[in-house]
ChimeraX commands (.cxc) that place a marker at each C-alpha (Angstrom):
marker #1 position -5.10,-10.01,-5.88 radius 0.5
marker #1 position -6.41,-6.71,-4.61 radius 0.5
marker #1 position -3.02,-4.99,-4.82 radius 0.5
marker #1 position -2.53,-5.75,-8.52 radius 0.5
marker #1 position -6.09,-4.69,-9.33 radius 0.5
marker #1 position -5.67,-1.39,-7.48 radius 0.5
marker #1 position -2.26,-0.75,-9.06 radius 0.5
marker #1 position -3.57,-1.37,-12.56 radius 0.5
marker #1 position -6.63,0.82,-11.95 radius 0.5
marker #1 position -4.21,3.69,-11.29 radius 0.5
marker #1 position -2.29,2.94,-14.49 radius 0.5
marker #1 position 0.83,2.13,-12.49 radius 0.5
marker #1 position 3.46,-0.45,-13.29 radius 0.5
marker #1 position 5.01,-2.60,-10.61 radius 0.5
marker #1 position 8.05,-0.34,-10.90 radius 0.5
marker #1 position 5.90,2.74,-10.25 radius 0.5
marker #1 position 4.46,1.17,-7.11 radius 0.5
marker #1 position 7.87,0.01,-5.97 radius 0.5
marker #1 position 9.20,3.56,-6.26 radius 0.5
marker #1 position 6.20,4.98,-4.39 radius 0.5
marker #1 position 6.81,2.69,-1.40 radius 0.5
marker #1 position 10.61,2.70,-1.78 radius 0.5
marker #1 position 10.90,-1.03,-2.38 radius 0.5
marker #1 position 12.07,-3.21,-5.27 radius 0.5
marker #1 position 10.01,-4.35,-8.25 radius 0.5
marker #1 position 10.68,-8.04,-7.43 radius 0.5
marker #1 position 9.20,-7.45,-3.97 radius 0.5
marker #1 position 6.04,-5.92,-5.47 radius 0.5
marker #1 position 5.79,-8.82,-7.90 radius 0.5
marker #1 position 6.13,-11.27,-5.03 radius 0.5
marker #1 position 3.43,-9.48,-3.04 radius 0.5
marker #1 position 1.05,-9.61,-5.97 radius 0.5
marker #1 position 1.59,-13.32,-6.58 radius 0.5
marker #1 position 1.54,-14.22,-2.90 radius 0.5
marker #1 position 5.10,-15.53,-2.98 radius 0.5
marker #1 position 6.23,-12.87,-0.51 radius 0.5
marker #1 position 4.42,-11.70,2.61 radius 0.5
marker #1 position 4.27,-7.99,3.34 radius 0.5
marker #1 position 5.90,-6.63,6.45 radius 0.5
marker #1 position 3.65,-4.68,8.78 radius 0.5
marker #1 position 5.31,-1.41,7.76 radius 0.5
marker #1 position 4.84,-2.14,4.06 radius 0.5
marker #1 position 1.19,-3.15,4.50 radius 0.5
marker #1 position 0.55,0.13,6.33 radius 0.5
marker #1 position 2.43,2.13,3.66 radius 0.5
marker #1 position 0.34,0.58,0.89 radius 0.5
marker #1 position -2.87,1.18,2.85 radius 0.5
marker #1 position -1.92,4.85,3.21 radius 0.5
marker #1 position -0.83,5.17,-0.41 radius 0.5
marker #1 position -4.09,3.64,-1.64 radius 0.5
marker #1 position -6.20,5.71,0.81 radius 0.5
marker #1 position -7.57,2.46,2.22 radius 0.5
marker #1 position -8.46,0.83,-1.09 radius 0.5
marker #1 position -5.88,-1.86,-0.29 radius 0.5
marker #1 position -6.32,-2.23,3.48 radius 0.5
marker #1 position -3.67,-3.68,5.76 radius 0.5
marker #1 position -5.61,-6.92,6.20 radius 0.5
marker #1 position -5.59,-7.53,2.42 radius 0.5
marker #1 position -1.81,-7.90,2.62 radius 0.5
marker #1 position -1.57,-9.19,6.20 radius 0.5
marker #1 position -4.69,-11.17,7.19 radius 0.5
marker #1 position -3.20,-11.65,10.65 radius 0.5
marker #1 position -3.56,-7.89,11.15 radius 0.5
marker #1 position -7.31,-7.89,10.45 radius 0.5
marker #1 position -8.00,-5.53,13.36 radius 0.5
marker #1 position -5.43,-2.87,12.40 radius 0.5
marker #1 position -6.86,0.41,11.17 radius 0.5
marker #1 position -4.66,3.07,9.63 radius 0.5
marker #1 position -5.34,6.57,10.85 radius 0.5
marker #1 position -5.22,9.15,8.11 radius 0.5
marker #1 position -3.38,12.39,8.80 radius 0.5
marker #1 position -5.59,15.45,9.08 radius 0.5
marker #1 position -5.20,18.12,6.45 radius 0.5
marker #1 position -2.66,20.75,7.41 radius 0.5
marker #1 position -4.15,24.06,8.48 radius 0.5
marker #1 position -3.89,26.92,6.05 radius 0.5
marker #1 position -0.79,29.04,6.55 radius 0.5
marker #1 position -1.53,32.64,7.50 radius 0.5
marker #1 position 0.55,35.47,6.07 radius 0.5
marker link #1:1,2 radius 0.2
marker link #1:2,3 radius 0.2
marker link #1:3,4 radius 0.2
marker link #1:4,5 radius 0.2
marker link #1:5,6 radius 0.2
marker link #1:6,7 radius 0.2
marker link #1:7,8 radius 0.2
marker link #1:8,9 radius 0.2
marker link #1:9,10 radius 0.2
marker link #1:10,11 radius 0.2
marker link #1:11,12 radius 0.2
marker link #1:12,13 radius 0.2
marker link #1:13,14 radius 0.2
marker link #1:14,15 radius 0.2
marker link #1:15,16 radius 0.2
marker link #1:16,17 radius 0.2
marker link #1:17,18 radius 0.2
marker link #1:18,19 radius 0.2
marker link #1:19,20 radius 0.2
marker link #1:20,21 radius 0.2
marker link #1:21,22 radius 0.2
marker link #1:22,23 radius 0.2
marker link #1:23,24 radius 0.2
marker link #1:24,25 radius 0.2
marker link #1:25,26 radius 0.2
marker link #1:26,27 radius 0.2
marker link #1:27,28 radius 0.2
marker link #1:28,29 radius 0.2
marker link #1:29,30 radius 0.2
marker link #1:30,31 radius 0.2
marker link #1:31,32 radius 0.2
marker link #1:32,33 radius 0.2
marker link #1:33,34 radius 0.2
marker link #1:34,35 radius 0.2
marker link #1:35,36 radius 0.2
marker link #1:36,37 radius 0.2
marker link #1:37,38 radius 0.2
marker link #1:38,39 radius 0.2
marker link #1:39,40 radius 0.2
marker link #1:40,41 radius 0.2
marker link #1:41,42 radius 0.2
marker link #1:42,43 radius 0.2
marker link #1:43,44 radius 0.2
marker link #1:44,45 radius 0.2
marker link #1:45,46 radius 0.2
marker link #1:46,47 radius 0.2
marker link #1:47,48 radius 0.2
marker link #1:48,49 radius 0.2
marker link #1:49,50 radius 0.2
marker link #1:50,51 radius 0.2
marker link #1:51,52 radius 0.2
marker link #1:52,53 radius 0.2
marker link #1:53,54 radius 0.2
marker link #1:54,55 radius 0.2
marker link #1:55,56 radius 0.2
marker link #1:56,57 radius 0.2
marker link #1:57,58 radius 0.2
marker link #1:58,59 radius 0.2
marker link #1:59,60 radius 0.2
marker link #1:60,61 radius 0.2
marker link #1:61,62 radius 0.2
marker link #1:62,63 radius 0.2
marker link #1:63,64 radius 0.2
marker link #1:64,65 radius 0.2
marker link #1:65,66 radius 0.2
marker link #1:66,67 radius 0.2
marker link #1:67,68 radius 0.2
marker link #1:68,69 radius 0.2
marker link #1:69,70 radius 0.2
marker link #1:70,71 radius 0.2
marker link #1:71,72 radius 0.2
marker link #1:72,73 radius 0.2
marker link #1:73,74 radius 0.2
marker link #1:74,75 radius 0.2
marker link #1:75,76 radius 0.2
marker link #1:76,77 radius 0.2
marker link #1:77,78 radius 0.2
marker link #1:78,79 radius 0.2
view
């Protein structure tokens, strides 16, 4: 699955990913095997975390038309 491939390419364990999205390791394992479906919020969080490498629709095919808007870089602080 795309999520496991992306996670491994970053050198992350399932525990690392779980911590990054504030979920449990068994949930991440279930997502990767397809035993558990991602919630909308979790699919968006993973899309953001992966900078779009794991898009929402990879975890939630029913949300194929959802696009995650990236936050703009914060302006430089002036002294």
